[in-house]
C-alpha positions, -999 to +999 in steps of 0.1 A: -198+236-201-218+230-170-202+217-138-220+194-114-208+197-078-220+175-050-217+198-020-227+170+004-199+148-008-173+176-011-178+187+025-194+156+040-177+134+066-200+104+067-183+073+079-152+092+091-137+092+126-125+124+142-108+133+174-113+167+190-092+178+220-104+204+244-139+193+234-157+199+267-167+235+261-161+266+240-147+263+205-138+226+211-175+217+218-185+237+187-160+219+165-173+186+178-209+196+169-198+207+134-180+175+126-209+154+140-234+174+119-212+166+088-215+129+096-184+120+115-181+099+146-164+122+171-141+112+199-144+139+225-113+144+245-110+167+275-105+167+313-140+174+325-160+142+324-194+156+332-192+182+304-180+156+279-208+132+288-234+159+285-220+169+250-220+133+239-258+130+247-264+159+223-245+144+193-255+116+170-222+098+171-198+106+199-173+088+222-163+107+253-128+101+267-115+119+297-080+130+288-053+153+301-033+159+269-001+163+288-002+127+300+010+100+277-014+072+288-044+095+283-033+104+248-029+067+240-064+060+253-079+086+230-062+072+200-073+037+209-109+048+214-109+063+179-094+031+164-120+010+182-148+027+161-137+012+128-100+008+128-088+041+116-086+079+124-095+103+096-094+137+113-076+152+143-085+186+156-059+198+181-079+224+200-068+220+236-049+250+249-043+273+278-030+309+284-034+339+306-021+374+305+011+379+325+038+405+317+068+388+303+091+402+330+069+387+357+060+354+342+075+325+361+095+301+340+074+272+353+043+289+339+059+295+306+070+259+304+035+246+313+018+267+286+043+254+260+038+218+273+000+220+268-001+241+237+028+227+218+045+196+233+013+177+239-001+187+205+030+172+188+029+140+209-008+133+201-003+143+164+026+119+162+005+090+175-024+098+152+000+106+123+014+071+125-021+056+122-029+079+092+003+071+075-004+034+078-036+038+057-023+066+035-050+092+044-059+117+070-065+154+078-050+171+109-062+206+119-042+225+145-060+253+162-034+281+163-041+318+169-036+351+153-012+356+183+010+330+166+013+355+137+013+389+154+021+403+189-008+402+214-003+438+227-018+453+247-026+419+262+007+405+276+010+367+271+045+358+258+041+320+265+008+318+246+021+338+217+053+317+216+035+284+217+010+294+190+038+307+167+055+273+171+022+255+162+020+275+130+055+265+119+051+229+132+020+227+109+042+236+079+069+211+089+046+182+094+027+190+063+058+188+042+071+157+059+038+138+054+025+152+022+035+122+001+022+098+027-014+110+022-016+130+054-026+167+052-017+191+081-032+225+083-041+251+109-068+276+117-057+309+133-088+324+149-089+360+158-109+373+188-137+348+194-158+341+226-144+312+245-136+302+281-102+320+277-117+352+264-149+354+286-136+383+307-126+402+276-160+399+259-178+407+292-158+439+296-171+470+278-137+486+275-123+455+258-153+454+234-147+490+226-111+482+218-122+454+194-147+477+177-120+503+172-093+480+160-109+451+142-114+461+105-149+445+106-156+464+138-163+433+161-151+400+174-160+368+157-192+348+163-189+311+172-203+299+140-178+318+119-152+291+123-175+263+111-167+267+074-130+269+080-130+237+100-152+218+075-130+230+046-098+217+061-112+185+076-130+174+044-121+165+008-129+201-001-093+209+008-077+178-008-049+198-024-043+221+007-016+213+032+008+233+053-016+262+053-027+284+082-062+297+075-067+330+093-102+338+105-099+371+122-121+398+105-091+414+090-071+418+122-037+406+108-042+425+076-040+459+093 
């Protein structure tokens, strides 16, 4: 018996509205481009206005909104901008995040709290706002960008606050998925391994760090930017209509060691 599959419909996002936080550069900008290419209207949320506006000119359908995710009025403005497109929000990609290596014994409590505020508290606050809108229409897909460092220790890099916040994102993903599953809202996460981004620029420019990746990554390298595209489209689209509470690890085998 033959099976006919319309790939365009399965993975397509035509007519849908998406929000991407941390969209001004790096992985966030890439995520926005991928969703735009799949047909979505993308609300670009980040702090750097010039970079947002430049990205918006490169996309077919984009709404740039300057946003500090830690500030409630900015989060509300992003949600309203998305609703203004056609009255609903179909996709939320929680990508905004920060972190820097500091030995745990030296990390100021204020720094730990700030990292958790950006990476976890603000993610929950925006997800709550968007989740209410999705629940009202009985449909939506939320994709949290976690990290392999939410699953395993980051040694030899020392970043307790980042690892703690991303581990919390992984379990928050499960909790929200279970709470909202019967309300039509799916909540999943992507846990990238070592990918080039603003946070990892120094690492990828350092030969010793690259040698470390080549020695320890089962695939012998870090990830390429495009290698998260499929994971994002899968979780954002109807291709994953029976998937919720899942953290999709894209790490070249790092956590399988």
